[in-house]
C-alpha positions as CSV (number, residue, x, y, z in Angstrom):
1,M,0.0,0.0,0.0
2,N,1.3,3.4,-0.9
3,V,1.0,5.9,1.9
4,P,0.6,9.6,1.0
5,G,4.0,11.3,1.4
6,D,6.2,8.4,0.4
7,R,7.3,10.2,-2.7
8,H,8.6,13.0,-0.5
9,L,10.9,10.6,1.2
10,S,12.7,9.3,-1.9
11,C,15.3,12.1,-1.7
12,H,16.2,10.9,1.9
13,K,16.5,7.2,1.1
14,K,20.3,7.0,0.7
15,K,20.8,8.8,4.0
16,L,18.5,6.4,5.8
17,I,19.7,3.0,4.5
18,P,21.4,2.1,7.8
19,I,18.2,2.9,9.7
20,E,16.0,1.0,7.2
21,I,18.3,-2.0,7.4
22,M,18.1,-1.9,11.2
23,T,14.3,-2.2,11.1
24,L,13.9,-4.7,8.2
25,S,13.9,-7.8,10.4
26,L,11.5,-6.3,13.0
27,P,7.8,-7.0,13.1
28,S,5.8,-4.0,11.9
29,W,4.4,-3.2,15.4
30,L,8.0,-2.9,16.7
31,T,9.5,-0.7,14.0
32,L,8.0,2.5,15.3
33,P,8.9,2.2,19.0
34,V,12.5,1.1,18.0
35,L,12.9,4.2,15.7
36,V,11.6,6.5,18.5
37,F,13.7,4.8,21.2
38,F,16.9,5.1,19.2
39,Y,16.5,8.7,18.1
40,K,18.2,10.4,21.0
41,P,21.0,7.9,21.3
42,L,21.7,8.2,17.6
43,V,21.7,12.0,17.8
44,R,24.3,11.9,20.6
45,I,26.5,9.4,18.8
46,F,26.1,11.0,15.3
47,P,25.8,14.7,15.8
48,K,25.6,15.2,12.0
49,L,22.6,12.9,11.7
50,D,20.0,14.3,9.3
51,K,17.2,14.8,11.9
52,D,14.6,15.8,9.5
53,A,15.2,12.7,7.3
54,Y,15.0,10.5,10.4
55,V,11.7,12.1,11.5
56,R,10.2,11.5,8.1
57,T,11.1,7.9,8.3
58,V,9.5,7.7,11.8
59,V,6.3,9.3,10.3
60,R,6.2,6.9,7.4
61,A,6.5,3.9,9.8
62,G,3.9,5.4,12.2
63,N,1.4,6.2,9.4
64,R,1.7,2.7,8.0
65,F,1.3,1.0,11.3
66,F,-1.8,3.0,12.4
67,R,-3.4,3.6,9.0
68,Q,-5.9,0.7,8.9
69,R,-7.3,1.7,12.3
70,F,-7.4,5.3,11.3
71,V,-9.3,4.8,8.1
72,R,-11.8,2.6,10.0
73,T,-12.5,5.3,12.5
74,P,-15.6,7.3,11.7
75,Y,-15.0,11.0,10.8
76,G,-17.1,12.0,13.8
77,E,-14.6,10.3,16.1
78,R,-11.6,12.1,14.6
79,M,-9.9,15.4,15.3
80,L,-7.8,17.5,12.9
81,F,-5.0,19.8,14.0
82,L,-3.7,22.3,11.4
83,P,-0.9,24.8,11.9
84,Y,-1.5,28.5,11.6
85,C,1.8,28.9,9.6
86,L,-0.2,27.7,6.6
87,R,-2.7,30.6,6.8
88,A,-3.1,32.9,3.7
89,E,-1.0,36.0,3.4
90,G,-2.9,38.9,4.9
91,C,-4.9,36.7,7.3
92,A,-6.4,38.8,10.1
93,T,-5.1,36.1,12.6
94,V,-7.8,36.4,15.2
95,I,-6.7,34.2,18.1
96,D,-8.7,32.5,20.8
97,P,-6.7,30.9,23.6
98,E,-9.2,28.1,23.8
99,K,-9.8,27.4,20.1
100,G,-6.7,28.6,18.3
101,L,-6.9,30.6,15.1
102,L,-10.4,31.6,14.2
103,C,-11.5,31.9,10.6
104,Q,-13.7,35.0,10.1
105,A,-17.0,34.4,8.4
106,D,-16.6,37.5,6.2
107,C,-13.0,36.7,5.1
108,R,-12.7,36.6,1.4
109,L,-9.0,35.8,1.1
110,P,-8.2,32.7,-1.0
111,C,-7.0,30.3,1.8
112,R,-6.2,26.6,1.4
113,L,-6.0,26.3,5.2
114,R,-9.6,27.4,5.6
115,E,-10.6,25.0,2.7
116,M,-9.1,22.1,4.5
117,R,-10.8,23.1,7.8
118,E,-14.2,23.5,6.1
119,M,-13.8,20.2,4.2
120,A,-13.0,18.2,7.3
121,L,-16.0,19.7,9.2
122,A,-18.3,19.0,6.2
123,L,-17.1,15.4,6.2
124,G,-18.2,15.3,9.9
125,Y,-14.9,15.5,11.8
126,G,-15.6,15.9,15.5
127,D,-13.4,19.0,15.7
128,V,-10.8,21.0,13.7
129,S,-8.4,23.4,15.4
130,V,-5.8,25.7,13.8
131,V,-3.0,25.5,16.2
132,V,-1.2,28.8,17.0
133,S,2.4,29.0,18.1
134,G,2.3,29.5,21.9
135,K,5.9,30.7,21.8
136,L,5.1,33.5,19.4
137,H,1.8,34.4,20.9
138,K,2.3,34.0,24.6
139,K,1.0,37.5,25.1
140,D,-2.3,36.4,23.6
141,G,-2.6,33.8,26.3
142,M,-1.9,30.8,24.0
143,L,-0.6,27.6,25.5
144,R,2.4,25.9,23.9
145,S,1.2,23.9,20.9
146,R,1.7,20.5,22.6
147,D,-0.2,21.6,25.7
148,F,-2.9,23.0,23.5
149,L,-3.2,19.6,21.6
150,V,-3.2,17.5,24.8
151,R,-5.9,19.7,26.4
152,S,-8.1,19.6,23.3
153,I,-7.8,15.9,23.0
154,G,-8.6,15.5,26.7
155,Q,-11.7,17.6,26.3
156,R,-13.0,16.1,23.1
157,Q,-11.9,12.4,23.7
158,P,-11.5,11.5,20.0
159,R,-10.5,8.0,18.9
160,A,-8.2,9.2,16.1
161,V,-6.2,12.4,15.4
162,L,-4.7,13.8,12.2
163,G,-1.9,16.3,12.8
164,C,-0.2,18.5,10.3
165,L,3.1,19.9,11.7
166,C,6.8,20.4,11.0
167,T,9.7,17.9,11.6
168,Y,11.1,20.2,14.3
169,D,7.9,20.3,16.4
170,L,7.5,16.5,16.1
171,R,11.0,15.6,17.2
172,E,11.2,18.2,19.9
173,K,7.8,17.7,21.4
174,Y,6.5,14.3,20.6
175,L,9.3,11.9,19.6
176,R,9.5,10.2,23.0
177,S,9.0,6.5,23.8
178,A,6.4,7.5,26.4
179,N,4.2,8.9,23.6
180,V,4.1,5.7,21.5
181,S,2.4,2.4,22.1
182,R,0.5,-0.2,20.0
183,E,-2.7,1.4,21.2
184,G,-1.9,4.8,19.9
185,S,0.0,7.9,20.9
186,L,-0.2,11.2,22.8
187,G,-3.3,12.1,24.7
188,G,-3.7,13.3,28.2
189,H,-4.7,11.5,31.4
190,G,-3.7,8.1,29.9
191,L,-5.8,8.6,26.7
192,K,-4.3,7.2,23.6
193,V,-5.4,8.2,20.1
194,I,-4.8,6.6,16.7
195,P,-2.5,9.0,14.9
196,Q,-1.7,10.0,11.3
197,V,0.7,12.8,10.5
198,C,1.2,15.1,7.5
199,L,4.6,16.8,7.6
200,L,5.1,20.4,6.5
201,D,7.8,21.1,3.9
202,G,9.7,23.3,6.2
203,C,10.0,24.6,9.8
204,N,9.1,28.3,9.5
205,C,6.7,29.2,12.3
206,R,5.5,32.2,10.5
207,K,5.0,30.9,6.9
208,S,5.2,27.3,5.7
209,S,4.0,25.1,2.9
210,V,2.6,21.5,2.6
211,D,1.6,19.1,-0.1
212,W,-2.1,20.0,-0.1
213,Q,-3.1,16.8,-2.1
214,E,-1.4,14.7,0.6
215,L,-3.1,16.5,3.4
216,E,-6.5,16.3,1.7
217,A,-6.0,12.5,1.1
218,L,-5.3,12.0,4.7
219,I,-8.3,14.0,5.8
220,R,-10.6,12.1,3.5
221,A,-9.0,8.6,4.2
222,K,-11.7,6.1,4.9
223,D,-12.0,2.3,4.7
């Protein structure tokens, strides 16, 4: 099965051959936790390790492992988290500490981010949040993005979560063994959710880009 985003990883393949060889003999359920567990030791041993390439390999393994359970989860039991760095140029950027970036009803800017949000809600997603950088908007009362996600998941109690984020955020905030299990990942108060991840093309908190077709395919994914 081809997972959206595999084509983006071809350019990293040569750099990741040792990692891929290391996991070839492992059962599929063990590949993801092994990759996550070895990340920090490998960074210490190999300071020039391509961290972004490694994270993309982790995401590919995770998406493959959890995909069947994700697509079988009804839209109404899913949450979608989108990053505000994908907002259209000129966005009014109205921020609510509880809900994130709010799309204004009278906004006429062409905005793919708003299109993705509206599409997910039209499909019946339980909730869609546009996550704002708590580091850049601390004065607006925003939580750090990870705390915002955990709180929202705890409040909504979804079975599955689709997150769109950058490799930096993923490796610095989520790439920990405690966040990964066969039952799912993340979540507060012991809650585990079935994850899928769409990675951004870069790590610019103010303006970024993504493969919109890949993101749409992940949002629509259904058994």
